[in-house]
Backbone bond lengths (Angstrom), bond angles and torsions (degrees), N, CA, C in turn:
res aa  C-N    CA-C-N  psi(-1)  N-CA   C-N-CA  omega(-1)  CA-C   N-CA-C  phi
1 M - - - 1.450 - - 1.522 109.25 -
2 T 1.292 114.52 142.40 1.453 120.90 170.00 1.520 106.47 -102.70
3 T 1.313 116.88 122.14 1.456 122.23 -178.57 1.514 109.05 -119.37
4 T 1.306 115.70 128.79 1.460 121.24 177.87 1.525 107.86 -113.75
5 V 1.322 115.98 124.17 1.463 122.44 179.46 1.520 107.37 -127.46
6 A 1.326 116.28 117.62 1.473 121.95 -179.69 1.523 111.47 52.12
7 G 1.330 116.34 40.13 1.458 121.65 177.82 1.511 115.61 84.01
8 S 1.314 118.28 -8.24 1.462 122.50 179.22 1.530 109.30 -92.74
9 V 1.330 116.62 122.82 1.464 122.21 -175.59 1.525 110.17 -97.63
10 R 1.335 115.47 132.30 1.476 121.61 177.72 1.517 109.47 -131.99
11 Q 1.316 115.27 141.82 1.457 121.42 170.98 1.520 107.29 -93.89
12 L 1.322 117.25 123.89 1.455 121.30 -179.99 1.523 109.53 -111.69
13 G 1.319 116.18 128.34 1.452 121.94 177.36 1.515 110.77 -105.59
14 P 1.318 116.91 -178.16 1.460 121.38 179.94 1.530 111.75 -52.89
15 G 1.320 116.27 131.74 1.459 121.62 177.60 1.512 115.04 82.44
16 E 1.328 118.20 -6.63 1.461 120.17 -179.75 1.526 110.05 -87.42
17 Q 1.325 115.69 164.55 1.449 121.10 -175.26 1.515 110.71 -143.52
18 C 1.309 115.23 164.69 1.460 120.70 172.53 1.524 108.26 -147.25
19 F 1.305 115.62 156.04 1.460 122.44 178.49 1.515 108.14 -111.03
20 I 1.326 116.54 131.90 1.455 121.37 178.01 1.528 107.53 -119.63
21 P 1.327 117.69 108.65 1.470 119.86 179.59 1.531 111.13 -62.95
22 R 1.310 116.32 150.90 1.464 122.29 179.31 1.525 110.08 -55.16
23 G 1.319 115.86 133.35 1.452 122.10 174.84 1.518 115.49 83.51
24 V 1.329 118.09 -1.40 1.467 120.89 -178.57 1.535 109.37 -87.29
25 V 1.323 115.96 133.48 1.466 120.87 179.17 1.523 108.94 -65.05
26 H 1.345 115.53 131.90 1.459 120.52 -178.99 1.522 110.19 -154.05
27 H 1.323 115.43 160.72 1.467 120.31 171.17 1.523 109.48 -159.28
28 H 1.323 113.89 161.58 1.461 121.23 -177.66 1.531 108.11 -125.92
29 T 1.310 116.33 141.82 1.454 121.70 179.33 1.518 109.08 -138.45
30 N 1.317 116.21 135.37 1.464 120.76 173.83 1.523 107.36 -102.20
31 L 1.317 116.29 101.05 1.464 121.17 -179.20 1.524 111.77 -92.19
32 G 1.336 116.25 -1.78 1.463 120.84 -179.63 1.515 111.85 -82.46
33 S 1.308 115.51 176.53 1.462 120.99 -179.04 1.529 112.36 -94.15
34 E 1.338 117.22 -8.78 1.457 121.04 -179.60 1.530 110.22 -103.92
35 T 1.335 115.52 155.27 1.456 120.81 176.56 1.521 109.42 -67.03
36 A 1.313 115.92 136.71 1.465 121.37 177.92 1.525 109.01 -107.30
37 T 1.310 116.06 142.64 1.463 122.41 175.47 1.521 107.47 -117.76
38 V 1.332 115.68 131.40 1.462 120.78 -175.89 1.524 108.88 -127.52
39 L 1.309 116.24 136.52 1.458 122.23 172.76 1.521 107.17 -104.77
40 T 1.331 116.10 121.67 1.456 121.43 179.09 1.517 108.64 -113.87
41 V 1.325 116.08 131.00 1.462 121.58 178.80 1.522 107.48 -117.42
42 L 1.326 116.24 122.48 1.458 121.68 177.33 1.514 108.26 -108.13
43 T 1.318 115.95 122.93 1.451 118.98 178.50 1.524 109.41 -144.47
44 P 1.308 119.91 129.44 1.461 123.63 -7.41 1.521 110.03 -66.06
45 A 1.313 116.69 164.77 1.461 122.07 -174.00 1.529 110.72 -68.64
46 S 1.325 115.95 84.15 1.460 120.50 -177.05 1.522 111.83 -79.69
47 I 1.327 117.72 -19.29 1.460 122.48 176.88 1.524 105.95 -120.80
48 G 1.303 116.58 127.34 1.458 120.31 -177.75 1.516 113.06 -82.54
49 P 1.321 116.86 173.06 1.461 122.40 -178.78 1.529 113.32 -60.13
50 A 1.327 117.93 -27.07 1.467 120.51 -178.82 1.531 111.17 -59.47
51 Y 1.329 116.82 -37.93 1.477 120.18 178.52 1.524 110.51 -58.24
52 F 1.320 116.33 -48.76 1.457 120.36 -177.01 1.526 111.60 -69.69
53 R 1.331 117.65 -33.67 1.473 120.05 176.11 1.525 110.37 -65.05
54 E 1.325 116.68 -46.10 1.468 120.33 -179.16 1.523 111.92 -64.79
55 L 1.327 116.24 -46.54 1.457 119.66 179.95 1.526 110.38 -65.84
56 G 1.331 116.95 -40.90 1.464 120.92 178.48 1.521 112.12 -60.75
57 A 1.335 117.04 -41.84 1.467 120.80 178.46 1.525 110.33 -62.41
58 L 1.311 116.75 -40.15 1.460 120.58 178.53 1.526 110.79 -64.33
59 L 1.328 116.56 -43.21 1.461 120.53 -178.24 1.528 112.10 -70.71
60 Q 1.333 117.70 -29.39 1.460 121.32 -179.90 1.526 112.55 -80.10
61 A 1.309 117.84 -8.20 1.460 121.61 -176.91 1.530 112.13 -67.53
62 G 1.313 117.70 -15.07 1.465 121.12 -179.95 1.514 111.41 96.72
63 G 1.310 115.27 144.47 1.456 120.76 -179.41 1.512 111.39 74.16
64 P 1.307 115.83 174.97 1.469 119.55 178.85 1.529 110.24 -64.92
65 P 1.328 118.34 139.29 1.461 119.69 178.88 1.521 111.64 -70.47
66 D 1.318 116.46 149.91 1.454 122.29 176.89 1.528 108.56 -71.96
67 P 1.339 118.77 115.85 1.465 121.03 -177.78 1.531 113.10 -56.55
68 G 1.324 117.25 -36.11 1.459 119.92 179.02 1.518 111.75 -64.75
69 R 1.326 116.75 -39.32 1.469 120.59 178.88 1.524 110.30 -68.74
70 V 1.345 117.26 -38.40 1.466 120.87 176.67 1.521 109.29 -59.72
71 Q 1.316 116.74 -45.65 1.470 120.57 179.63 1.527 111.35 -62.91
72 E 1.334 117.37 -38.22 1.468 120.70 177.92 1.522 110.66 -61.32
73 I 1.324 116.38 -46.00 1.467 120.71 -179.72 1.523 109.88 -63.67
74 M 1.331 116.65 -44.56 1.458 120.29 179.77 1.533 110.86 -60.69
75 A 1.335 116.98 -47.01 1.464 121.19 -178.85 1.526 111.19 -62.30
76 K 1.322 116.41 -38.51 1.469 120.94 179.89 1.532 110.96 -59.23
77 H 1.344 116.23 -28.81 1.462 121.09 -176.66 1.534 112.51 -107.15
78 G 1.339 115.89 18.52 1.458 120.39 173.24 1.512 116.22 82.47
79 L 1.332 117.10 14.94 1.464 120.18 178.61 1.531 109.37 -100.19
80 V 1.321 116.29 149.43 1.461 122.21 -177.68 1.510 109.18 -119.09
81 V 1.319 116.38 126.99 1.461 120.76 175.29 1.516 108.12 -78.69
82 A 1.327 116.51 124.56 1.468 120.31 -179.48 1.520 110.35 -99.99
């Protein structure tokens, strides 16, 4: 995974981790050819399970997700697309 936190880019491999402070702009990209699995821990739980259920349902629908719908779900749960 390529993870960018506050403009700083890091390559993360199996077993590696990164810390993202609350409110800091960040994103993750899988530029590899294999599927990546990521465990994200939010503490305190600033985003509830409903966010992940809604986003998961959108992603499971098949095909690329609609970016506008992703932004709607994020905004509904207090997240801002940068």
